[in-house]
C-alpha positions in Angstrom: 157.5 129.2 -38.5 157.3 125.5 -38.3 155.6 122.6 -40.1 153.3 120.6 -38.0 155.4 118.5 -35.7 156.6 118.3 -32.0 158.6 121.5 -32.4 155.4 123.6 -32.5 154.7 123.0 -28.8 158.4 122.7 -27.9 159.4 126.1 -29.4 156.3 127.8 -28.1 156.9 126.7 -24.5 160.6 127.4 -24.8 159.9 131.0 -25.7 157.4 131.5 -22.9 159.7 129.9 -20.3 162.5 132.3 -21.4 160.1 135.2 -20.5 159.4 136.3 -24.1 156.3 136.3 -26.3 155.8 134.1 -29.3 154.1 134.8 -32.6 152.8 131.8 -34.6 153.6 132.0 -38.3 151.6 129.5 -40.3 153.7 128.4 -43.4 150.5 128.1 -45.4 150.0 131.9 -45.3 151.0 133.9 -48.3 154.6 135.2 -48.2 153.4 138.8 -48.2 151.3 138.2 -45.1 154.1 136.5 -43.2 156.5 139.3 -44.0 154.0 141.9 -42.9 153.5 140.1 -39.6 157.2 139.9 -39.0 157.7 143.6 -39.7 154.7 144.8 -37.8 155.7 142.8 -34.7 159.3 143.9 -34.8 160.4 140.3 -34.5 164.0 139.9 -33.1 164.3 136.1 -33.5 162.8 133.6 -35.9 162.5 129.9 -35.0 162.0 128.1 -38.2 162.4 125.0 -40.3 165.2 125.5 -42.8 163.1 124.6 -45.8 160.6 127.4 -44.9 163.0 130.3 -44.9 162.3 131.1 -48.6 158.9 132.3 -47.5 160.4 135.3 -45.7 163.4 136.4 -47.8 163.3 140.0 -46.4 163.7 139.0 -42.8 167.2 140.1 -41.4 166.9 139.2 -37.7 168.4 136.3 -35.8 167.3 132.8 -36.8 167.2 129.6 -34.8 166.7 126.5 -37.0 164.6 123.7 -35.5 167.3 121.2 -36.7 169.8 122.9 -34.3 167.6 122.9 -31.2 168.7 119.4 -30.0 172.3 120.5 -29.9 171.8 123.7 -28.0 173.6 123.8 -24.6 171.6 123.5 -21.4 170.1 126.8 -20.4 170.5 128.4 -17.0 167.5 128.3 -14.7 164.8 130.9 -15.7 165.0 134.1 -13.7 161.7 134.4 -11.9 158.2 133.9 -13.2 156.4 136.0 -15.7 153.9 138.5 -14.4 150.2 138.1 -15.2 150.3 141.2 -17.4 153.3 140.2 -19.5 152.7 139.5 -23.1 152.6 135.8 -24.0 151.4 135.4 -27.6 150.7 137.7 -30.6 148.0 136.4 -32.9 147.0 138.1 -36.1 143.5 138.4 -37.4 142.5 137.2 -40.8 142.6 140.7 -42.3 139.3 140.3 -44.1 138.4 143.9 -43.2 141.8 145.4 -44.0 145.3 144.7 -42.8 145.7 141.9 -40.3 145.7 143.2 -36.7 148.1 141.8 -34.1 146.0 140.7 -31.0 148.1 140.9 -27.8 147.3 138.2 -25.3 148.9 138.2 -21.9 149.9 135.5 -19.5 146.7 135.9 -17.4 144.5 135.5 -20.5 146.0 132.1 -21.4 146.0 130.9 -17.7 142.4 131.9 -17.2 141.4 130.0 -20.3 143.4 126.9 -19.4 141.8 126.8 -16.0 138.3 127.1 -17.5 138.9 124.6 -20.3 140.4 121.9 -18.1 137.6 122.3 -15.5 134.9 122.0 -18.2 136.3 119.0 -20.0 138.0 117.4 -16.9 141.4 117.2 -18.7 144.3 115.9 -16.7 147.0 113.3 -16.6 146.2 110.3 -18.9 144.0 112.3 -21.3 145.0 112.3 -25.0 144.2 115.5 -26.9 144.4 115.9 -30.7 146.1 119.2 -31.7 144.1 119.8 -34.9 143.8 123.6 -35.1 146.2 125.6 -37.3 149.2 127.1 -35.4 148.2 130.7 -36.2 144.8 130.6 -34.5 143.9 130.9 -30.8 142.6 127.3 -30.9 146.2 126.3 -31.7 147.4 128.0 -28.6 144.5 126.3 -26.7 145.6 122.8 -28.0 149.1 123.3 -26.7 148.8 125.0 -23.4 145.4 123.8 -22.1 146.6 120.3 -22.7 150.2 120.3 -21.5 149.7 122.6 -18.4 147.5 119.9 -16.8 149.7 117.0 -17.7 147.7 115.6 -20.6 149.2 114.3 -23.8 149.1 116.3 -27.0 149.0 114.6 -30.4 150.0 117.1 -33.2 147.9 116.1 -36.2 150.0 115.9 -39.3 149.1 118.3 -42.1 148.7 115.3 -44.5 145.7 113.9 -42.7 144.0 117.1 -41.4 141.6 117.2 -44.4 141.7 113.4 -45.1 138.8 112.4 -42.8 139.2 108.6 -43.3 142.9 108.9 -42.3 142.1 111.3 -39.4 139.4 108.9 -38.2 141.8 106.0 -38.2 144.4 108.1 -36.3 142.0 109.1 -33.6 140.9 105.5 -33.1 144.3 103.9 -33.3 145.7 106.4 -30.7 142.5 106.3 -28.6 142.2 110.1 -28.6 139.9 111.5 -25.9 139.3 115.1 -27.0 139.5 117.1 -30.2 138.4 120.6 -31.4 137.7 121.3 -35.1 136.3 124.0 -37.2 132.5 123.9 -37.2 131.6 122.7 -40.7 134.5 120.2 -40.9 133.7 118.9 -37.5 130.0 118.6 -38.1 130.6 116.5 -41.3 133.2 114.4 -39.4 130.8 113.5 -36.6 128.0 112.7 -39.0 130.0 110.3 -41.1 132.0 108.3 -38.5 131.9 106.5 -35.2 134.3 107.3 -32.4 134.5 104.5 -29.8 137.2 106.2 -27.7 136.2 109.9 -27.9 135.1 111.8 -24.8 134.6 115.4 -26.0 134.3 116.9 -29.5 134.3 120.7 -29.7 133.4 122.7 -32.8 133.8 126.5 -33.2 134.6 129.3 -35.6 131.3 129.2 -37.5 127.6 129.0 -36.9 126.6 125.4 -36.1 123.6 124.1 -38.2 121.1 121.9 -36.3 122.4 118.4 -35.6 121.4 115.3 -33.7 123.7 114.8 -30.6 126.2 112.1 -31.1 126.1 108.9 -29.2 128.9 107.8 -26.8 130.6 111.2 -26.4 129.8 114.8 -25.7 129.6 117.4 -28.4 130.2 121.1 -27.6 129.5 124.3 -29.6 132.0 127.1 -28.7 132.1 130.7 -29.6 134.8 133.3 -29.0 136.9 136.0 -30.7 140.7 136.0 -30.7 140.6 139.2 -28.7 139.4 137.2 -25.7 141.4 133.9 -26.2 139.6 131.0 -27.9 136.0 130.4 -26.7 134.1 132.5 -24.2 130.8 130.7 -24.4 130.1 127.0 -24.8 127.1 124.8 -24.9 126.7 121.0 -24.6 124.8 119.9 -27.7 122.7 117.4 -25.6 119.6 117.4 -27.9 118.4 118.5 -31.3 118.2 122.3 -31.4 116.4 124.1 -34.3 118.8 126.9 -33.5 122.0 125.7 -31.7 122.8 128.2 -29.0 126.4 129.3 -28.3 125.8 128.6 -24.7 126.7 130.4 -21.5 129.7 132.4 -20.3 132.8 130.4 -19.5 134.5 130.6 -16.1 136.3 133.9 -15.6 134.0 135.6 -18.2 131.0 137.9 -17.8 128.9 138.9 -20.8 126.5 141.8 -21.6 124.1 142.3 -24.4 124.0 146.1 -25.1 122.2 148.5 -27.5 124.0 151.2 -29.5 124.0 153.5 -26.5 125.7 150.9 -24.3 122.6 150.1 -22.3 121.9 146.5 -21.2 119.1 144.8 -23.0 116.4 142.4 -21.7 116.0 138.7 -22.5 115.1 138.2 -26.2 116.3 141.6 -27.4 119.1 141.6 -30.0 122.2 143.6 -29.3 126.0 143.6 -29.3 127.8 141.0 -27.3 130.3 142.6 -24.9 132.9 140.6 -23.0 134.6 141.2 -19.7 136.9 139.0 -17.6 140.4 137.6 -17.3 140.5 136.3 -20.9 140.1 139.8 -22.5 143.4 140.7 -24.2 145.6 143.8 -24.0 144.5 145.1 -27.4 146.0 145.5 -30.9 149.7 146.0 -31.5 150.6 149.4 -32.9 146.9 150.4 -33.3 146.0 152.5 -30.3 142.9 154.1 -31.9 141.4 150.8 -32.9 142.2 149.4 -29.5 140.5 152.3 -27.7 137.5 151.9 -30.0 136.7 148.3 -29.0 138.5 147.8 -25.6 136.7 150.2 -23.2 136.1 150.6 -19.5 133.3 148.3 -18.2 130.5 150.7 -17.1 128.8 147.9 -15.1 131.6 146.7 -12.8 134.9 147.9 -11.4 135.7 144.4 -9.9 139.3 143.3 -10.3 139.7 141.5 -13.6 136.5 142.8 -15.1 137.3 146.5 -15.5 137.7 146.3 -19.3 135.1 145.4 -21.8 135.7 144.1 -25.4 133.0 145.0 -27.9 132.8 142.1 -30.3 130.6 143.7 -32.9 128.5 140.4 -33.0 124.8 140.5 -32.6 123.2 138.1 -30.1 120.3 137.7 -27.7 119.8 136.1 -24.3 117.3 133.2 -24.3 115.0 132.6 -21.4 117.0 129.6 -20.2 120.2 131.7 -19.9 121.8 130.5 -23.1 122.9 133.0 -25.8 121.6 132.8 -29.4 124.0 134.0 -32.1 122.3 136.2 -34.6 125.1 137.4 -36.9 
């Protein structure tokens, strides 16, 4: 539970290197939500800024204050590497349809996404990435690990300028930021109102993208994906004006099916539920075996390693003749 600063990636990586899993607690959340998340997850250690502890007065576990991290003694070498199936991060859904659900994402889910993302955007040493997403979202995990695991530089955007678009614009230009991902509506407005002489890639996601003329001088991408399968699972390059902007094609390590209510695959143009298989599909929901079993099911179309489980998104889409996917609702 940390305000936006360098300790967000430092603490996250420290937990993972120690072989544990981390749970992002966004201090902007209501205290009731934060306490529910801590209790539901059975948290044993809280890494926090001292001035944020008042948000979780009921927490009685061990606490490590960020101010004390620099004085910690050097740790021993980590004992072995984590397994692909080990838990890496616990992310809670918004809870709009009831209590928030803890989505369990494993090491392999994050690794698969990092590989796909770095290949798509050609991220590597020397690239500067803006960490804009809130810490509690899968896009926040994306900003940290998909950037640092390939040797790129992460700029954690200060909370004070996240919604101040003139200040954010100045920061991106002054620091010659190459890549950024923002929520769809905020990102669309940002692109429409400002020029970006140094930007390479601008990704939007989280909401349906309204038609827009493609920007000049850099690439704009429209991504889609549920937390249950780590960040985005489809993405399209907005290379022209689309009357309906598609959500694109499946990412690396992902296969998609459009199915009817009986689980049968549908032809091009027919609307049905989007179902996801592949290495980004998470373990399920913490402490909710029935809800997990309801939406994480065996894949009836393939038994190939890594694609045996299928996540049912509940979203309605259709395949277009060019292979792109159109999001219906």
